[in-house]
C-alpha positions as CSV (number, residue, x, y, z in Angstrom):
1,M,0.0,0.0,0.0
2,P,1.6,3.4,-1.0
3,D,2.3,5.9,1.6
4,A,-0.2,8.8,2.0
5,P,1.0,12.1,0.5
6,P,2.5,14.4,3.1
7,P,0.1,17.1,4.1
8,V,0.6,20.8,3.3
9,S,-0.7,23.6,5.5
10,I,-1.7,26.8,3.7
11,I,-1.7,29.9,5.9
12,I,-3.7,32.9,4.5
13,P,-3.8,36.2,6.5
14,A,-6.7,38.3,5.2
15,Y,-7.7,41.9,5.7
16,N,-10.4,43.6,3.7
17,A,-9.8,41.1,0.9
18,G,-13.4,40.7,-0.1
19,K,-12.8,41.6,-3.7
20,F,-10.3,38.9,-4.3
21,I,-10.4,36.2,-1.7
22,A,-12.9,34.0,-3.6
23,E,-10.4,33.8,-6.5
24,T,-7.6,33.0,-4.1
25,L,-9.5,30.2,-2.3
26,D,-10.7,28.9,-5.6
27,S,-7.0,28.4,-6.6
28,V,-6.5,26.5,-3.3
29,V,-9.4,24.1,-3.8
30,R,-8.3,23.5,-7.4
31,Q,-4.9,22.2,-6.4
32,T,-4.0,18.9,-8.1
33,Y,-2.2,17.9,-4.8
34,P,-4.7,15.9,-2.7
35,S,-3.4,16.4,0.8
36,W,-3.8,20.0,2.2
37,E,-5.4,22.1,4.8
38,A,-6.0,25.9,4.7
39,F,-6.4,28.4,7.5
40,V,-7.8,31.8,6.6
41,V,-7.0,34.2,9.4
42,D,-9.1,37.3,9.2
43,D,-7.3,40.3,10.7
44,G,-10.4,42.4,11.7
45,S,-11.8,43.0,8.2
46,R,-14.6,45.5,7.7
47,D,-15.9,44.1,4.4
48,Q,-17.3,40.7,3.3
49,T,-14.0,38.8,3.7
50,I,-15.2,36.5,6.5
51,A,-18.5,35.7,4.8
52,I,-16.9,34.9,1.5
53,A,-14.1,32.8,3.1
54,K,-16.6,30.9,5.2
55,S,-18.5,29.9,2.1
56,F,-15.5,27.8,1.2
57,E,-15.6,25.9,4.5
58,K,-17.9,23.4,2.8
59,Y,-14.8,21.9,1.2
60,G,-13.8,20.6,4.6
61,S,-10.1,21.4,4.4
62,I,-10.6,25.2,4.8
63,R,-11.0,26.8,8.3
64,V,-11.7,30.4,8.9
65,L,-10.3,32.1,12.0
66,E,-10.9,35.6,13.3
67,Q,-8.7,37.9,15.3
68,K,-8.7,41.6,16.1
69,N,-6.7,43.8,13.8
70,S,-3.1,42.8,14.8
71,G,-1.2,42.5,11.5
72,A,-0.3,39.8,9.0
73,C,2.5,38.4,11.2
74,V,0.2,37.7,14.1
75,A,-2.3,36.1,11.7
76,R,0.3,33.8,10.2
77,N,1.6,32.8,13.6
78,L,-2.0,31.9,14.7
79,G,-2.5,29.8,11.6
80,M,0.8,28.1,12.1
81,S,0.0,27.2,15.7
82,L,-3.0,25.2,14.5
83,S,-1.5,23.6,11.4
84,R,-0.2,20.0,11.1
85,G,1.4,19.9,7.6
86,K,4.8,18.6,6.8
87,Y,5.1,21.6,4.4
88,I,4.0,25.2,4.9
89,Q,2.5,27.4,2.1
90,Y,2.1,31.0,3.0
91,L,-0.4,32.7,0.7
92,D,-1.6,36.3,0.4
93,A,-5.3,36.8,0.3
94,D,-5.4,38.5,-3.1
95,D,-3.0,36.2,-5.0
96,V,-3.4,33.0,-7.0
97,L,-1.7,29.6,-7.1
98,S,-1.5,27.6,-10.3
99,P,-3.2,24.2,-9.9
100,D,0.1,22.3,-9.9
101,K,1.9,24.6,-7.4
102,L,1.8,22.3,-4.4
103,E,2.2,19.1,-6.4
104,K,5.4,20.3,-8.1
105,Q,7.0,21.7,-5.0
106,V,6.2,18.8,-2.7
107,E,7.6,16.4,-5.3
108,V,10.9,18.3,-5.4
109,L,11.1,18.7,-1.6
110,E,10.4,15.0,-1.0
111,Q,13.5,14.3,-3.1
112,N,15.5,17.0,-1.3
113,P,14.8,16.9,2.5
114,G,15.8,20.0,4.4
115,Y,15.7,22.3,1.3
116,L,13.3,25.1,0.5
117,A,11.4,25.3,-2.8
118,I,10.7,28.4,-4.9
119,C,8.9,28.9,-8.2
120,P,8.4,31.5,-10.9
121,T,6.1,34.4,-10.3
122,V,3.7,36.2,-12.7
123,H,2.9,39.8,-11.7
124,F,-0.4,41.1,-13.0
125,M,-2.9,44.0,-12.6
126,N,-6.5,43.4,-11.8
127,S,-7.9,43.3,-15.3
128,E,-5.1,41.4,-16.9
129,D,-5.4,37.7,-18.0
130,Y,-2.5,36.4,-15.9
131,L,-2.8,32.9,-17.4
132,T,-1.4,34.2,-20.7
133,M,1.4,36.2,-19.1
134,S,5.1,35.3,-18.6
135,P,6.9,35.2,-15.3
136,R,8.8,38.3,-14.1
137,E,12.5,38.6,-15.0
138,E,13.5,37.6,-11.5
139,S,11.9,34.2,-12.1
140,F,14.7,33.5,-14.5
141,W,17.3,34.3,-11.9
142,I,16.1,31.7,-9.3
143,H,18.3,28.7,-9.3
144,D,19.1,25.5,-7.5
145,T,21.9,25.8,-5.0
146,N,23.4,24.0,-2.1
147,D,24.8,27.2,-0.7
148,P,22.1,29.1,1.3
149,V,24.5,31.9,2.2
150,D,25.6,32.7,-1.3
151,F,21.9,32.6,-2.4
152,L,21.1,35.4,0.0
153,V,24.1,37.4,-1.0
154,R,23.1,37.2,-4.6
155,L,19.5,37.9,-3.7
156,Y,20.4,41.1,-1.9
157,G,22.5,42.4,-4.7
158,G,26.0,41.2,-4.0
159,D,26.7,40.8,-7.7
160,G,25.2,44.2,-8.7
161,E,21.6,43.2,-9.4
162,R,19.0,42.8,-6.6
163,W,16.2,40.2,-6.8
164,M,13.1,39.3,-4.9
165,V,11.3,36.1,-4.1
166,Q,7.6,36.8,-3.3
167,T,6.2,35.4,-0.1
168,S,3.9,32.8,-1.7
169,A,6.5,31.5,-4.2
170,W,8.1,29.5,-1.3
171,L,7.2,26.1,0.1
172,T,8.9,25.5,3.4
173,P,9.4,22.2,5.3
174,R,8.1,22.2,8.9
175,S,11.5,21.0,10.0
176,V,12.7,24.5,9.0
177,T,9.8,26.5,10.4
178,D,10.1,24.7,13.7
179,Q,13.8,25.6,13.8
180,I,13.5,29.3,13.0
181,G,10.4,30.1,15.2
182,P,7.5,32.5,14.5
183,W,7.1,35.5,12.3
184,D,8.5,38.7,13.9
185,E,5.4,40.5,15.0
186,R,7.2,43.8,15.4
187,L,7.6,44.1,11.6
188,L,5.2,46.0,9.4
189,L,7.3,46.0,6.3
190,D,9.7,43.4,4.9
191,Q,8.2,40.8,7.2
192,D,8.8,38.1,4.6
193,G,12.3,39.2,3.8
194,E,13.3,38.8,7.5
195,Y,11.4,35.5,7.9
196,F,12.8,33.8,4.8
197,A,16.3,35.0,5.5
198,R,16.1,32.9,8.7
199,A,14.5,30.1,6.7
200,V,17.1,30.0,4.0
201,L,20.0,30.0,6.5
202,A,18.4,27.1,8.4
203,S,18.0,25.1,5.2
204,K,20.3,22.9,3.1
205,G,19.7,25.1,0.1
206,I,17.2,25.9,-2.6
207,R,15.3,23.8,-5.2
208,T,13.3,25.4,-8.0
209,T,10.3,24.3,-10.0
210,G,9.4,25.3,-13.6
211,G,6.2,26.5,-15.1
212,M,4.1,29.4,-13.8
213,N,3.3,28.4,-10.3
214,Y,2.3,31.6,-8.6
215,Y,0.5,34.8,-9.6
216,R,1.0,38.1,-7.7
217,R,-1.8,40.7,-8.0
218,F,-1.4,44.4,-8.0
219,S,-4.3,46.8,-8.1
220,Y,-4.9,49.8,-10.4
221,G,-4.9,53.0,-8.6
222,S,-2.8,51.7,-5.7
223,N,0.5,53.4,-4.9
224,I,2.9,50.5,-4.5
225,S,5.5,52.8,-2.8
226,A,3.0,54.5,-0.5
227,K,4.1,52.4,2.4
228,A,7.5,54.1,2.2
229,N,5.9,57.4,3.1
230,K,5.1,56.3,6.7
231,I,7.8,56.5,9.4
232,E,6.6,53.3,11.1
233,N,7.0,51.3,7.9
234,L,10.4,52.8,7.2
235,Q,11.5,52.0,10.8
236,S,10.3,48.4,10.2
237,A,12.2,48.2,7.0
238,L,15.4,49.3,8.8
239,L,14.8,46.9,11.6
240,A,14.3,44.0,9.2
241,L,17.4,44.9,7.3
242,D,19.4,45.2,10.5
243,L,18.2,41.7,11.4
244,K,19.0,40.2,8.0
245,A,22.4,41.8,8.0
246,G,23.1,40.4,11.5
247,Y,22.0,36.9,10.4
248,L,24.1,36.9,7.3
249,E,27.3,38.5,8.6
250,Q,27.7,35.5,10.9
251,H,28.4,33.5,7.8
252,N,29.7,36.0,5.3
253,R,31.5,39.3,5.6
254,S,32.8,39.5,2.0
255,D,33.0,42.5,-0.2
256,R,29.9,41.2,-2.0
257,F,27.9,41.1,1.3
258,Q,29.1,44.6,2.2
259,R,28.2,46.0,-1.2
260,A,24.7,44.5,-1.0
261,M,24.1,46.0,2.5
262,S,25.4,49.4,1.4
263,T,22.8,49.5,-1.4
264,L,19.9,48.2,0.7
265,Y,20.6,50.8,3.5
266,M,20.8,53.5,0.9
267,E,17.4,52.5,-0.5
268,I,15.8,53.1,2.9
269,A,17.6,56.5,3.2
270,I,16.3,57.6,-0.2
271,N,12.7,56.6,0.7
272,A,13.0,58.4,4.0
273,Y,14.4,61.7,2.5
274,P,13.5,64.5,3.1
275,M,10.6,63.6,5.5
276,F,12.5,61.8,8.1
277,P,16.1,63.2,8.4
278,E,17.0,61.3,11.6
279,L,16.3,58.0,9.8
280,V,18.2,59.1,6.8
281,A,21.2,59.9,9.0
282,I,21.1,56.4,10.6
283,C,21.0,54.7,7.2
284,E,23.8,56.9,5.8
285,E,25.9,55.9,8.8
286,R,25.2,52.2,8.1
287,V,26.3,52.8,4.5
288,R,29.6,54.3,5.6
289,K,30.3,51.4,7.9
290,T,30.1,49.0,5.0
291,G,33.0,50.8,3.3
292,K,31.3,50.3,-0.1
293,K,29.7,52.8,-2.5
294,P,26.0,52.0,-2.8
295,E,24.1,51.6,-6.1
296,I,21.7,54.5,-6.4
297,P,18.5,53.5,-8.2
298,V,16.9,55.4,-11.0
299,L,14.8,58.2,-9.5
300,G,13.0,59.6,-12.5
301,G,13.3,60.8,-16.1
302,K,16.2,62.5,-17.8
303,L,16.0,65.8,-15.9
304,I,15.9,64.1,-12.5
305,E,18.7,61.6,-13.5
306,A,20.8,64.5,-14.8
307,T,20.3,66.3,-11.5
308,K,21.3,63.2,-9.6
309,Y,24.5,62.9,-11.7
310,L,25.4,66.6,-11.2
311,F,24.2,67.4,-7.7
312,G,23.5,64.1,-6.0
313,W,20.5,62.0,-5.1
314,K,19.1,64.3,-2.5
315,A,18.8,67.2,-5.0
316,A,17.2,64.8,-7.5
317,K,14.8,63.6,-4.8
318,L,13.8,67.1,-3.9
319,L,13.3,68.0,-7.6
320,R,11.1,65.0,-8.1
321,K,9.0,65.9,-5.0
322,N,8.5,69.5,-6.3
323,I,7.6,68.3,-9.8
324,H,5.0,65.9,-8.3
325,A,3.6,68.7,-6.1
326,I,3.2,71.0,-9.2
327,L,1.5,68.3,-11.2
328,K,-0.9,67.4,-8.3
329,R,-1.9,71.1,-8.0
330,G,-2.5,71.2,-11.7
331,R,-4.9,68.2,-11.5
332,V,-6.8,69.7,-8.6
333,S,-7.2,73.1,-10.2
């Protein structure tokens, strides 16, 4: 008699996700993998999220939990505390899994105990047909490796280009999640970056799957960078980066590592300028301590980039801010 397939626990924090959560849960129940359980943890939604999610409890393997508004990390930790799966799938409440996502990743992890699995990601806007779209460029960067430390150094930009692995692209063995402990509930921004830095370093390495296994939604009219305008989010980003740097420097203090950290601290400084000068000063001091010149990202069009080249990034950022203010006044009038 063949062994039963190992169970997967799917943890879904949800907050005011009523527009999308039915599609998200539909992608869960359509999984070709037969052994899974899902926990939807509602984080104090004020829309129809709970009612819609509970309509999926008829499938038997989906359970809806409720908590007062406490953040995604608290919600994930609650779901994890009740889960029993050998593998853990974190899923945002507005994203979509391809039907074969769990099947392909469990297959590769069963053959590679102690590893993490990642898969390609398709980014799409609300009205786009994501099934016809190709994965993002970063999906072609992901690679098998037996060197978790080098994976993170490359991910963070140690070789000049910085990449990203989305939260739901991972599948993580419980042997790793038990070792690293819960999500850090202090963090509002870069929660997944900090969590998976610990997970990668606790693993034997990375294994990838092909195809188009995960679809990441973005909404029209939303300002993707808006979170960078709030001091509490920038402080969280700095704390998360300090933590990641501390974890990684225990294993690697190379020039590549220092170069990556220099650029990442500079990115926070740029986002914080000119609103939060004290935070800018902290990040600039972190940059100086690395001893490496950071990569400055593109800040705008030709005029802004010329200003950056001639007068520095602070002048370019101020010019961009003034241009945006003028354009906004023009739209209002």
